[in-house]
Each structure stands twice: as structure tokens, then as C-alpha cells.
C-alpha positions as CSV (number, residue, x, y, z in Angstrom):
1,M,43.0,167.7,134.9
2,E,42.0,170.5,132.8
3,K,41.2,169.7,128.9
4,Y,41.8,172.1,126.6
5,C,40.7,172.7,123.1
6,D,43.5,174.7,121.5
7,I,42.7,176.6,118.0
8,V,46.0,176.8,116.1
9,P,47.2,178.0,112.5
10,H,48.0,175.3,110.1
11,A,49.5,175.9,106.7
12,T,46.3,175.4,104.7
13,G,44.2,177.9,107.4
14,W,43.0,176.6,111.0
15,V,42.8,173.8,113.1
16,Y,41.6,172.8,116.5
17,V,43.2,170.2,118.9
18,I,41.2,168.7,121.6
19,D,43.1,166.9,124.2
20,G,46.0,166.3,121.9
21,V,43.9,165.2,118.9
22,Q,43.9,167.4,115.8
23,S,40.6,168.1,113.6
24,A,40.8,166.4,110.5
25,S,39.8,168.9,108.5
26,Y,41.2,172.7,108.3
27,Y,39.4,176.0,108.4
28,H,40.0,179.3,106.4
29,T,39.4,181.5,109.4
30,Y,39.7,181.3,113.3
31,D,36.1,182.0,113.8
32,L,35.3,178.8,111.5
33,A,37.6,176.7,113.6
34,M,36.3,177.7,116.6
35,N,32.5,177.1,115.6
36,A,33.6,173.8,114.5
37,A,35.5,172.9,117.9
38,H,31.8,173.7,119.6
39,A,30.1,171.7,117.1
40,H,32.3,168.9,117.5
41,L,32.2,169.6,121.2
42,A,28.2,169.3,121.3
43,R,28.5,166.2,119.0
44,I,30.5,163.9,121.1
45,G,28.6,165.1,124.2
46,A,31.6,166.4,126.3
47,S,29.9,167.5,129.4
48,G,33.3,169.1,131.3
49,D,34.3,172.3,130.9
50,K,37.1,173.2,128.3
51,V,39.4,175.8,128.2
52,F,39.9,177.4,124.8
53,R,43.2,178.7,123.6
54,R,44.9,180.2,120.6
55,Q,48.2,180.0,119.8
56,A,50.5,183.5,120.2
57,P,52.8,184.6,117.7
58,N,55.5,183.5,120.1
59,G,54.3,179.7,120.2
60,E,52.9,180.3,123.6
61,M,49.2,178.7,124.2
62,L,46.9,181.5,125.7
63,P,43.4,181.4,126.9
64,V,41.0,183.1,124.3
65,S,39.7,185.3,127.0
66,M,43.3,186.8,127.9
67,L,43.7,187.5,124.2
68,A,40.1,189.2,123.9
69,K,40.0,191.3,127.0
70,G,44.0,191.7,127.8
71,L,43.3,190.0,131.1
72,P,46.3,188.3,132.7
73,G,45.1,185.2,134.4
74,S,41.4,185.4,132.4
75,V,40.4,181.9,131.4
76,L,37.1,181.4,129.0
77,R,35.5,178.1,130.4
78,V,32.9,176.8,128.1
79,S,30.5,174.2,129.3
80,L,28.5,172.5,126.5
81,S,25.3,170.5,127.2
82,A,23.9,168.2,124.7
């Protein structure tokens, strides 16, 4: 089973959702939310790969690398080590 880290818009900015659990804080920008998600994963010692996704305007969850590169099926896997 793949584990996801989703960066989604929130009424107050952006939040990250890791394996279905939303961050307690919100972030003013997408980049701040992404950085906070990386820091959180490092802090909890997440050893597995995470698939980072961002919510598209139509509500679909797209892998971050698809949005950045426009390549279908492209997935950015981030391996975090403590």
C-alpha cells in the first residue's frame, strides 16, 4: 500500500494530510505546507516512500511531479531518512 502526503487548499491557506490525518496548523503558501510536511515526516522518522500529491482545481489529487513536469503517470517519490 502506498502512503500519501497530500497538500490541499484550506480556507486559511494550505494544509498537509499524511495518511488521512490533517496537519494541526495551516500554512499561508503551498511551499510552506510542503516544507512543513517534509519536516514532520523527518521528525516522526518516516522510513518509507511517500507519494506527494496536490489537489487540482477540479478536486483530483495529482502527483506533484505531474503538475511540475506535465508528464502523465509521473510520480515523485520522496524517501526521507532521519
